[in-house]
N, C-alpha and C positions, 0 to 999 in steps of 0.2 A: 143518392143519399150521401151526405158529407160525414166524415168521421167525427165532426164536432157538433152534429145535430143534437146530441144530448144536452149541450149547453142551451140551445134554443128551447128545448123541451122543458128544462128546468125553469128558465125565465118565463115561459108561457104560463106557468103555474103560480107565479108570484102575484101578490096583490099590487095595486097601484102604488101604495105606500112603500112596499118592499122593493119594487122595481126602480124606485128613485135612487137607490144605492148602486145602480149599475149603469154603465154607458157602453153600448155595444155598437161601435161604428162599423160600417161595411168593410169587407175585406178589400185588399188591393190585388191587382193583377200580378201573377207570378213574375212576369217579365219586369214589371216596375220594381218589385221587391228585390229581385236579383241585381238590377241596375243600381238601386240605392245602396244595397249592401256593398257592392264594388266601389261605388263613389265614396263611401264613408270608411273604406278599408276595414270592413268587418268580416269576420268568419263566423256565421251564425249557424246553429244546428238546423237541420232540415225540419225538425219538429216545429220550430218557431216560424219558419218561413211558411210552412203549410198552414199553420194556425192563422197567420196574418193574412193569408188569402181568404180565410173565413171571416175574421174580424181584426182590423188593424188597430192595435194599442187600446184594447178595451179596459174598462174598470169594473171589477167585481168587488163590491163592498169596499174594503180599505185597500184592496190590491189593485194597483195601477200598473198595467202593462206599459212598457216604454216604447216610444217610437224608435225607429232606427237612429235618428239623430240623438235622442235622449240616451240610448244605449251607448253611443259613442262618447257622450259627455260623462256618463257614469263610469265607464271604463277609464277615461282620462282622470276623473276625480279619484278613483280608487288607486290608480298608479301613483298619484300625488300623495294621497293619505297613507297608503300602506307601504309605499316606497319599495324597498327590497323584499318585503313580505308579500307583495302582490304576485299572484299567479296568473300569467297571461292566458291560461286555459279557461279562466273564469269569465263568464259573460252574464252580467246582470240583465234580467229581462222584466222584472216586476219589482215595484217598491211598495212597502207597507207605508201608506200615506201617514204623515205626521210622526213617524217613528224613526225612519231612516234605515230600517232593516231592508234587505233585498232578498229576492228569490233569484237564484243564480244557476246557470248551466255550468257544469264542469265539463268542457268539451274534450278533455283528455280521457274521460271515462264514459264508456257506453256499453250497452248490451243489446240484445234483440228487442228489448222494450223501448230503447231510445237512449238519449243522453242523460247522464246523471244530473239530477236537480238537487241543489243544496240550499240550506238556510243560511243566508249571508247576514248573520248577526253582527251589526256594525261595531260592537265594542270589543271584538276579538279578532285576531289576524285570520286571514282566509284559510290557512292550514288547519285551523280548529273548527271551521264551519262544518256543521253536521249534514250528512246526506239525508234526503227526504225520500226520493224514489227515482226510478228510471222512466224517462219519457214524459213529455208535456201532456199527452193525452191521459196518461195515468194520474198525473198530478191534478189535472182539471177534473177528472172523474171523482177523485177523492175529495176535492174541494166542493164539488156539487153535492156529493153524499153527506158532507159535513156543513152544508150551507155557508160555504166560503169562510170557514173558520180554520185555523192552522192545526189540522189533524195530526201533524207530525210531532207537535210539542208533547203530546201524551205518550209518544214512543220513546222519549229520551228521559233518563233519570234526572 
């Protein structure tokens, strides 16, 4: 049993029309993921690497997980856009399609649940991005429970 089987269970209960909003490519071998991470000079959280061995760069509704190459490009773009306000501990891993907002790991902060995930609202500097939760598995479970709607927006004033 895989720790992300709950995602498959959720998808199995969707109608054909609902499932069209999802793309779940197969995962990649851990060895290949680690080689690609090194090749692209990325330092990615274990949460993401584990998940990508389950499904590499899936799309859930409007949330598009990024390939390692896309992560590298997003980081480079953020460095350019935010300049001295960019925090190198931030690793974007998912984009809200058509909006430009990102879901981001803050690799400088973690606990027993995993790496901190923050809401990368593109109109404000990274220092003001709001925390969502710890750990990719927790974030995905909450997303499944909320039918892939941004559950954390109700948590902030």
